Each structure stands twice: as C-alpha cells, then as structure tokens.
N, C-alpha and C positions, 0 to 999 in steps of 0.2 A: 177540271173541278176546282174547288177552293177549300180552304180550311174552315173549321166550325165558325169562327168569328165572321169570315167573309160571307159564308152561306147565310148566317143569321142577319147580317147587315143587309144583304141583297134581297132577303125574303120580304121585308117590309112589315111583318107582323110582330117584330121583336124590338121596336125602338126603345122601350123602357128597359128591357133586358140588356141591350147593347150599351145604353147609357150607364146602367149599373155596373156592368163588367168593366167598362172604361174607368169609371169612378173608383172602383175597388182595386184597380191595377192588375186585373186578371187577363188582359188582352194577350200578353206574351205567353202566359200559361196555356191559354186555349188555342193559340196559334202554334203551340209546340207539337212535337212528333206524335204524342198520344200513344195509342189511340184512346179517344174519350167517347163516352156516351153522355150526352147532355139532354136532360129533361127540361125543355125550354118553355117557360110560361109566356103566353102571348101578351100583347098590350092589354087585351080584354081581361086576362087573368089578373094582371097587376091592378086593373081598375076595380076588381072585386074587393081589394083590400080596403080596410077602413080609411076614410079621408085623412090625408096627411101622412100615411104610413110610408109611402115611397119617398116623399120629401125628407122625412125623418131618417130613413135608412141611408139616403144619399149623404147625410151629415155624419153618420156613425159607421165609418169605414170598417172597423173590426166586425161589427154585427152584419153589415152588408156582405162582406167577404164570406163570413160563416154561412149565411143563407144561400149565397150563390154557389159555394162549393158543395152544399147539400144537394144541389141539382146536377152534380157532375160525378160520374163513375169512371174509374180507370178501366180501359178495355173497350172493345167495340161489341155492344150487346144489341143485336137486332131484335125486333119484336118477337120473332119465333124463339129466340134464346130466352127472352124474358119470361115467356109463358112456362118455361121449365124451372124457373127459380121462385123461391119464396121471399127472398130479399137480396139486396145488393149493398155493398159497402161504398159509401160516398167518400169523396175526397175531403169532406168536412170532418170525417171520422166517425160518423154515425151509420147505422144501417137504415135502409129504406125498404119498407115492406112492398112486395109485389103481389098483386091479386089478378089472376087471369081468368077468373070464373065468368066474367061478363065483359069482354074486351080486355084491355090491359089497364090496370090502375097501379100507380106508384104512390105510396102514401095515400093521401086523400085526393090526389089528382088523377084525372082520366086522360089517357093518351088519345088525343083526337086525330093526330096525323103521325104515323110511325115511319121509321126508316128513311129519314131525309139524309141522303148521303153527303159526306164531306171527305176530303182527302185524309184527314186525321181522326176520323171516327164517324159517329152518327148522331143525329138529333131526333128526339121524339118530342113533338109538340104537345104540351099539356094545357089543361083548362083552368088550372089554379096554381098559385105560388105555394111551394112547399116550405113550411117553417119547421126547423129542427126543434 
C-alpha cells in the first residue's frame, strides 16, 4: 500500500488537492505516521468554487494551510465510525459536523467514496471543498 499523499497522487481525481498540499508545505505531515482521516475534495469539487478562488488560495499560504488542515482529522475514522459521531476535531482546530442521516456528510460536503485505504490512515472522497 502507500501513504495518504501517494494514494491521492495515484488516484488521479485529486490533482488540485495535491498541488495545494504541496504548495502549503503539508506533504511531509500527510506522509507522517498518522493515522489520519482525510476528507479529500476532488478536482470537480475545487471547480465548484468561484472563479479565481483556487489561484488566490495558492498565493495565500496561511489561508490555504488553514483550509487544507480543516479537511484532516487525527486518527483513522472509517465510514462506519463516522456514522456514530456528531462531529470530529480537525487538525485546523475547528470541529466539523457529521450527519449520517442520508449517507455521510461532513460539514456541507457529501462523502461520495468512503474508506479509501492508505498505510497511514483513510481517505473519504467528498464532493465539495470545506471552508472553515
């Protein structure tokens, strides 16, 4: 298997996310021992943001890092675990609401693919970018 970064790079749906993680200097963090749970927005999710948002964030490293860490939770939380929780604490420092009444939603994003395994945690693919 591979770590979270290698899984995301190899997947092909996360080019924007991988660029952002690299730009924010978070590659080493997400290649660390973890375990981590990452709510990973697809390229399509980033494309839903207003025009120029991604380019603007790539120029504002502190804000970019803040947003990216809002998508990461310490510990390995599989979808079955998430359905038992009301919220999780993000590595950004905020809490993220969990709603499992109709599938699994984290904040305003729907988990479209759950439990993508990595050596140091798990990735849940989400359909929109979470903004703290």
